[in-house]
C-alpha positions in Angstrom: -116.2 87.1 55.1 -114.7 85.2 52.1 -116.8 83.4 49.5 -119.8 85.7 49.4 -122.0 86.9 46.6 -123.0 90.5 47.0 -126.6 91.0 46.2 -126.7 94.8 46.6 -127.5 97.2 49.4 -130.6 98.6 51.1 -130.5 101.9 53.0 -126.7 101.7 52.9 -126.7 98.1 54.3 -124.8 95.5 52.2 -126.7 92.3 51.5 -124.5 89.2 51.0 -125.1 85.5 50.7 -122.4 83.0 51.8 -121.4 80.3 49.3 -122.5 77.6 51.8 -126.1 78.7 51.2 -125.9 76.7 47.9 -125.2 73.6 50.0 -128.7 74.0 51.5 -130.2 74.1 48.0 -128.4 71.0 46.9 -129.3 69.2 50.2 -133.0 70.0 49.8 -132.9 68.8 46.1 -131.1 65.6 47.2 -133.7 64.8 49.8 -136.5 65.3 47.4 -134.8 63.1 44.8 -134.4 60.4 47.4 -138.1 60.6 48.1 -138.9 60.1 44.4 -140.3 63.6 44.0 -140.9 65.0 40.5 -139.3 68.1 39.0 -142.2 70.4 40.0 -142.0 69.2 43.6 -138.2 69.8 43.7 -138.6 73.3 42.2 -141.3 74.2 44.6 -139.1 73.4 47.6 -136.1 75.2 46.0 -138.3 78.3 45.5 -139.6 78.0 49.0 -136.0 78.1 50.4 -135.2 81.2 48.3 -138.4 83.1 49.2 -138.0 82.1 52.9 -134.5 83.5 52.9 -135.9 86.7 51.4 -138.1 86.8 54.5 -134.9 86.3 56.6 -133.4 89.3 54.9 -136.5 91.3 55.8 -136.2 90.0 59.3 -132.6 91.2 59.6 -133.5 94.5 58.0 -136.1 94.9 60.7 -133.3 94.8 63.3 -130.9 97.0 61.3 -133.4 99.8 60.4 -134.7 99.9 64.0 -131.1 100.1 65.3 -130.5 102.9 62.8 -133.1 105.0 64.6 -130.9 104.8 67.6 -127.8 105.9 65.6 -126.4 102.4 65.4 -125.4 101.5 61.8 -125.3 98.0 60.3 -122.3 97.1 58.1 -123.9 94.2 56.3 -126.4 91.3 56.4 -125.0 87.9 55.5 -127.2 84.9 54.6 -125.9 81.6 55.9 -127.6 78.1 55.7 -128.7 78.5 59.3 -130.2 81.9 58.8 -129.1 85.5 58.5 -126.7 87.6 60.5 -126.9 91.4 60.7 -123.5 92.9 61.6 -124.6 95.8 63.8 -121.8 98.0 65.0 -123.0 97.3 68.5 -126.2 96.4 70.4 -128.0 99.3 72.1 -127.3 99.2 75.9 -130.5 100.9 77.0 -133.1 98.3 77.8 -135.9 99.9 75.9 -133.8 100.3 72.8 -132.5 96.8 72.9 -136.0 95.5 73.4 -137.3 97.3 70.3 -134.3 96.3 68.1 -134.6 92.6 69.2 -138.4 92.5 68.6 -138.2 94.3 65.3 -137.0 91.1 63.4 -139.7 88.7 64.6 -142.3 91.5 64.1 -141.5 91.5 60.4 -142.2 87.7 60.2 -145.4 88.2 62.1 -146.5 90.8 59.6 -145.6 88.5 56.7 -147.6 85.6 58.3 -150.6 87.9 58.8 -150.6 89.0 55.2 -150.5 85.4 54.0 -153.2 84.5 56.5 -155.4 87.2 54.9 -155.1 85.7 51.3 -154.9 82.0 52.0 -157.6 79.9 53.8 -155.2 78.7 56.5 -158.0 77.4 58.7 -159.2 75.0 56.0 -155.9 73.0 56.2 -156.6 72.1 59.8 -160.1 70.6 58.9 -158.4 67.7 57.1 -157.3 64.5 58.9 -153.6 63.7 58.8 -153.7 61.4 55.7 -155.8 63.8 53.6 -153.7 66.8 54.7 -150.5 65.1 53.6 -152.1 64.4 50.1 -153.3 68.0 49.8 -150.0 69.5 50.8 -148.1 67.3 48.4 -149.8 69.0 45.4 -147.6 71.6 43.8 -149.9 74.6 44.0 -149.3 78.2 44.6 -151.7 78.1 47.6 -149.7 75.3 49.2 -146.5 77.3 48.5 -148.0 80.2 50.5 -149.2 77.9 53.2 -145.6 76.5 53.6 -144.3 80.0 53.7 -146.9 80.9 56.4 -145.8 78.0 58.6 -142.1 78.8 58.0 -142.6 82.4 59.1 -144.4 81.3 62.2 -141.6 78.9 63.0 -139.1 81.7 62.5 -140.9 83.8 65.1 -141.1 80.9 67.6 -137.4 79.9 67.0 -136.0 83.4 67.2 -137.9 84.1 70.4 -136.3 81.2 72.3 -134.9 83.0 75.4 -131.2 82.2 74.5 -128.4 84.1 73.0 -127.7 84.8 70.2 -131.3 84.5 69.3 -133.6 87.5 69.5 -135.4 86.0 72.5 -132.2 86.1 74.5 -131.8 89.8 73.9 -135.5 90.4 74.7 -135.1 88.5 78.0 -132.0 90.5 78.8 -133.7 93.8 78.0 -136.7 92.9 80.2 -134.4 91.9 83.1 -132.3 95.0 82.6 -135.2 97.2 83.5 -135.0 95.8 87.1 -131.3 94.7 87.4 -128.0 95.7 85.9 -127.1 94.8 82.3 -124.2 92.6 83.5 -126.4 90.5 85.9 -129.2 90.4 83.3 -126.8 89.0 80.7 -125.5 86.4 83.2 -129.0 85.1 83.8 -130.0 85.1 80.1 -126.7 83.4 79.2 -127.2 80.7 81.9 -130.7 80.0 80.5 -129.3 79.9 77.0 -126.6 77.4 78.0 -129.2 75.3 79.8 -131.3 75.2 76.6 -128.2 74.3 74.6 -127.7 71.2 76.7 -131.4 70.3 76.2 -131.1 70.7 72.4 -127.9 68.6 72.4 -129.7 65.7 74.2 -132.7 66.0 71.9 -130.4 66.1 68.9 -128.7 62.8 70.0 -132.1 61.2 70.4 -134.1 62.6 67.5 -132.5 65.1 65.0 -128.8 65.7 64.6 -129.6 69.2 63.3 -130.5 70.2 66.9 -126.9 69.4 67.9 -125.7 72.2 65.5 -128.3 74.6 67.1 -127.1 73.5 70.5 -123.5 74.5 69.8 -124.7 77.7 68.1 -126.6 78.7 71.3 -123.8 77.5 73.7 -121.1 79.6 72.1 -123.3 82.5 71.4 -124.5 82.7 75.1 -120.9 82.3 76.4 -119.5 84.9 74.0 -122.3 87.4 74.9 -121.7 87.0 78.6 -117.9 87.4 78.2 -118.3 90.5 76.0 -120.6 92.3 78.5 -118.4 91.4 81.4 -115.4 92.8 79.6 -117.2 96.0 78.7 -118.3 96.4 82.3 -114.7 96.1 83.4 -113.7 98.8 80.9 -116.4 101.3 81.8 -115.0 104.6 83.0 -111.5 103.7 81.9 -109.6 105.7 79.3 -107.3 104.8 76.5 -104.2 106.3 78.2 -104.6 103.7 81.0 -104.0 100.8 78.5 -101.7 102.6 76.0 -98.5 100.8 75.0 -95.9 103.5 75.3 -92.6 101.5 74.9 -92.8 101.2 71.2 -90.5 101.1 68.2 -91.0 103.7 65.5 -90.4 102.8 61.9 -89.1 105.1 59.1 -90.6 105.1 55.6 -87.2 104.1 54.2 -86.9 101.0 56.4 -87.1 97.8 54.5 -89.4 94.8 55.1 -86.3 92.9 56.3 -85.6 95.6 58.9 -89.2 95.3 60.2 -88.9 91.5 60.2 -85.6 91.8 62.3 -87.3 94.2 64.7 -90.3 91.8 65.1 -88.0 88.8 65.8 -86.0 90.8 68.3 -89.0 91.9 70.4 -92.7 91.3 71.0 -94.1 94.0 68.7 -96.0 93.0 65.6 -97.5 96.3 64.4 -95.6 99.6 64.0 -96.2 103.3 63.5 -94.4 104.8 60.6 -92.9 108.3 61.4 -91.4 110.9 59.0 -90.1 114.1 60.6 -92.2 113.8 63.7 -95.4 113.1 61.7 -97.3 109.8 61.5 -97.4 108.8 57.8 -98.8 105.3 58.1 -98.8 102.0 60.0 -97.2 98.7 59.2 -98.9 95.5 60.5 -97.7 91.9 60.7 -100.1 91.2 57.8 -98.2 93.7 55.6 -94.9 92.1 56.5 -96.1 88.6 55.8 -97.6 89.6 52.5 -94.2 91.0 51.3 -91.8 88.6 53.2 -90.6 87.3 49.8 -89.4 90.8 48.8 -87.4 91.8 51.9 -85.7 94.8 50.2 -89.1 96.5 49.6 -89.3 99.8 51.5 -92.0 100.5 54.1 -93.4 103.5 52.3 -94.5 101.3 49.5 -96.5 98.8 51.6 -97.6 100.8 54.7 -101.3 101.6 55.3 -101.8 105.3 54.8 -105.5 105.0 55.5 -105.2 104.9 59.3 -107.0 106.4 62.2 -105.7 107.6 65.5 -107.4 107.6 68.9 -107.2 110.2 71.6 -105.7 109.2 75.0 -108.9 110.6 76.6 -111.2 108.3 74.7 -113.1 105.6 76.6 -111.7 102.1 76.1 -115.2 100.8 75.3 -115.3 103.1 72.4 -112.0 101.7 71.1 -113.5 98.2 71.0 -116.4 99.6 69.0 -113.8 101.3 66.6 -112.0 98.0 66.2 -115.2 96.4 64.9 -116.2 99.4 62.8 -112.9 99.9 61.1 -111.9 96.2 61.0 -108.5 97.1 62.4 -106.8 96.0 65.6 -104.1 98.7 66.0 -104.3 102.5 66.4 -101.8 105.2 67.2 -102.7 107.1 70.4 -102.5 110.9 70.4 -102.2 113.1 73.5 -102.3 116.9 73.0 -101.5 116.4 69.3 -98.4 114.3 70.0 -97.9 110.5 69.6 -98.2 109.0 73.1 -98.1 105.3 72.0 -100.3 102.7 70.5 -103.3 100.5 71.5 -104.3 97.1 70.2 -106.6 94.2 71.1 -103.8 92.4 72.8 -103.0 95.3 75.2 -106.7 95.8 76.0 -107.0 92.1 76.7 -104.1 92.3 79.1 -105.6 95.3 80.8 -108.9 93.4 81.2 -107.0 90.5 82.6 -105.5 92.6 85.3 -108.8 94.4 86.1 -110.5 91.1 86.5 -108.2 89.9 89.3 -110.3 90.1 92.5 -109.0 92.4 95.2 -107.8 90.7 98.4 
């Protein structure tokens, strides 16, 4: 993701903050200035946002470290204005494992809220009437800061446990349903509930708070995407790479020029190519490489090709290839069969394979 500030790493998991997070800080400051707040009040709210997002990082680490116990790695955690995103290589498919991973994040916020509850007299705040409470909370004290943080963590738990993808509650619901019914059907039910809630949030957003409209779209697309992904993985289960391998391919030599590759691309439908030298794969050239060097058409392939490539075996499961796409951040792999190049596989070909498999039998 472009425009990120790298904060470091914890247990091998990169922590990043997207530049749009600064917009949230500016927006909060702008609202406080409009209300006529003093500098102390503005700084209190800015500090609250920063500390709250540290809680969000801990929330995402809860997911990531629990997933790691099930041999599922997390590439990075990215902070956005709407929250944090942990880029797990995949979600565990066993119901018990998914349930534990999904609950681990909110559990972190529960622990934080309990710790604050033990040091701050939370109950005393509810003994005031509304007017006095507003005056008390407006004071810029450390105790009020912790009270706001307590409320924020409780809200994070409640919000994340909404039974809708991509929130944790949607995954909890699916995991619970999966104990009784299949993962595909469980996802379909959880996704339908999520889409229903998205419509409700959209209506409430039109009537009360426009921010709910953003949440509505977030839930709607998350629920739809999760359902489609699980359906696709279900269609690919039990099928191997050789069934979707593209075998009619053009091989490129290291001494071909960028212009040669451009001409081959324009003459056919291929966009990515395997580079061969004396019956050995020495690299791959993708459309991205060609576009990057289109202004130097006489440059030879060996100077621009990707030498850090992976191959997949024809006997590998297609679902594993999808996971490899996400892990390696590449969409094109040479396919080997008994040590020999059998063809290539990419997202486009897998997509076409899924399309044919999804056609109902008559």
